[in-house]
C-alpha positions as a Python dict, from the first residue, in 0.01 Angstrom:
ca = {
    (1, 'M'): (0, 0, 0),
    (2, 'S'): (264, -16, -125),
    (3, 'V'): (416, 231, -352),
    (4, 'T'): (350, 117, -675),
    (5, 'S'): (78, 29, -554),
    (6, 'R'): (-64, 311, -530),
    (7, 'I'): (113, 505, -819),
    (8, 'C'): (-33, 237, -1082),
    (9, 'S'): (-399, 295, -892),
    (10, 'R'): (-355, 728, -953),
    (11, 'I'): (-210, 580, -1357),
    (12, 'A'): (-549, 438, -1315),
    (13, 'W'): (-739, 598, -1256),
    (14, 'L'): (-602, 928, -1522),
    (15, 'G'): (-648, 698, -1765),
    (16, 'I'): (-1022, 598, -1649),
    (17, 'Q'): (-1044, 1064, -1622),
    (18, 'D'): (-869, 1070, -1928),
    (19, 'A'): (-1181, 793, -2116),
    (20, 'V'): (-1402, 1029, -2007),
    (21, 'D'): (-1322, 1331, -2087),
    (22, 'I'): (-1226, 1223, -2462),
    (23, 'S'): (-1618, 1052, -2495),
    (24, 'N'): (-1750, 1409, -2340),
    (25, 'V'): (-1553, 1581, -2562),
    (26, 'T'): (-1637, 1325, -2870),
    (27, 'R'): (-1974, 1353, -2759),
    (28, 'Q'): (-1981, 1693, -2788),
    (29, 'N'): (-1875, 1738, -3118),
    (30, 'G'): (-2120, 1503, -3282),
    (31, 'E'): (-2391, 1742, -3097),
    (32, 'A'): (-2213, 1975, -3215),
    (33, 'V'): (-2222, 1849, -3576),
    (34, 'F'): (-2561, 1685, -3515),
    (35, 'Q'): (-2675, 2044, -3442),
    (36, 'M'): (-2422, 2160, -3800),
    (37, 'Y'): (-2644, 1933, -4044),
    (38, 'I'): (-3009, 2010, -3891),
    (39, 'D'): (-2962, 2415, -3921),
    (40, 'A'): (-2824, 2318, -4269),
    (41, 'Y'): (-3157, 2134, -4354),
    (42, 'W'): (-3389, 2442, -4240),
    (43, 'K'): (-3168, 2708, -4395),
    (44, 'R'): (-3172, 2480, -4763),
    (45, 'Q'): (-3584, 2421, -4653),
    (46, 'A'): (-3685, 2824, -4660),
    (47, 'S'): (-3446, 2815, -4996),
    (48, 'Q'): (-3679, 2593, -5150),
    (49, 'D'): (-3984, 2741, -4971),
    (50, 'R'): (-3847, 3062, -5174),
    (51, 'V'): (-3763, 2972, -5544),
    (52, 'Y'): (-4129, 2797, -5537),
    (53, 'R'): (-4276, 3015, -5377),
    (54, 'N'): (-4134, 3276, -5638),
    (55, 'F'): (-4179, 3063, -5928),
    (56, 'S'): (-4543, 2974, -5902),
    (57, 'N'): (-4589, 3370, -5824),
    (58, 'Y'): (-4441, 3374, -6183),
    (59, 'I'): (-4637, 3124, -6363),
    (60, 'R'): (-4951, 3254, -6194),
    (61, 'G'): (-4859, 3638, -6292),
    (62, 'V'): (-4895, 3874, -5961),
    (63, 'T'): (-4629, 3971, -5710),
    (64, 'P'): (-4790, 3962, -5350),
    (65, 'Y'): (-4821, 4314, -5154),
    (66, 'H'): (-4779, 4415, -4770),
    (67, 'S'): (-5116, 4549, -4660),
    (68, 'P'): (-5107, 4839, -4458),
    (69, 'F'): (-5420, 4766, -4244),
    (70, 'H'): (-5430, 4438, -4165),
    (71, 'K'): (-5095, 4321, -3971),
    (72, 'N'): (-4931, 4070, -4136),
    (73, 'A'): (-5111, 3998, -4396),
    (74, 'T'): (-5036, 3983, -4759),
    (75, 'V'): (-5265, 4030, -5099),
    (76, 'N'): (-5157, 3882, -5409),
    (77, 'L'): (-5238, 4100, -5713),
    (78, 'P'): (-5140, 4099, -6065),
    (79, 'N'): (-4771, 4179, -6150),
    (80, 'T'): (-4936, 4417, -6481),
    (81, 'H'): (-4922, 4745, -6324),
    (82, 'Q'): (-4562, 4932, -6086),
    (83, 'Y'): (-4786, 5079, -5837),
    (84, 'A'): (-5022, 4946, -5600),
    (85, 'W'): (-5296, 5171, -5414),
    (86, 'G'): (-5461, 5011, -5050),
    (87, 'S'): (-5806, 5162, -4878),
    (88, 'S'): (-5891, 5025, -4524),
    (89, 'T'): (-6225, 4909, -4710),
    (90, 'G'): (-6014, 4688, -4909),
    (91, 'G'): (-6007, 4769, -5275),
    (92, 'V'): (-5704, 4761, -5505),
    (93, 'I'): (-5627, 5107, -5750),
    (94, 'L'): (-5283, 4973, -6020),
    (95, 'S'): (-5156, 5190, -6190),
    (96, 'N'): (-4933, 5203, -6413),
    (97, 'N'): (-4856, 5620, -6338),
    (98, 'P'): (-4590, 5730, -6098),
    (99, 'N'): (-4767, 6094, -6093),
    (100, 'F'): (-5143, 5923, -5994),
    (101, 'D'): (-5316, 6020, -5685),
    (102, 'P'): (-5649, 5845, -5603),
    (103, 'N'): (-5608, 6027, -5282),
    (104, 'R'): (-5697, 6339, -5483),
    (105, 'N'): (-6058, 6314, -5548),
    (106, 'S'): (-6186, 6063, -5369),
    (107, 'S'): (-6363, 5994, -4997),
    (108, 'H'): (-6175, 5770, -4963),
    (109, 'S'): (-5826, 5717, -4787),
    (110, 'W'): (-5538, 5520, -5020),
    (111, 'Q'): (-5187, 5354, -4892),
    (112, 'L'): (-4892, 5313, -5139),
    (113, 'L'): (-4856, 4884, -5086),
    (114, 'K'): (-4503, 4808, -5072),
    (115, 'E'): (-4441, 4408, -5257),
    (116, 'A'): (-4368, 4220, -5005),
    (117, 'K'): (-3996, 4001, -5042),
}
């Protein structure tokens, strides 16, 4: 094989290798862009879910609260009061008085419920 044909073969091989590299970079970029579209879609869905849930709660006149007695549970209570107290038996007391403490003359243990966001 002559020097010229070896040089031509080497150039052809480098051209093929460059084409493979370009193809791989193009594929990786395409996958990255696709993942960005997917992430944006799910973030938009989560945002719309929050907006619609908040609007639904507003229309229904309720506020969701975390239940301290049931793991990962929320309870929807009327939004007519500033404070909500819950007991382990499932009872709920609503109040607008910041000094009210249902534990004062009660045989139950009451905990102030925290609003779920």
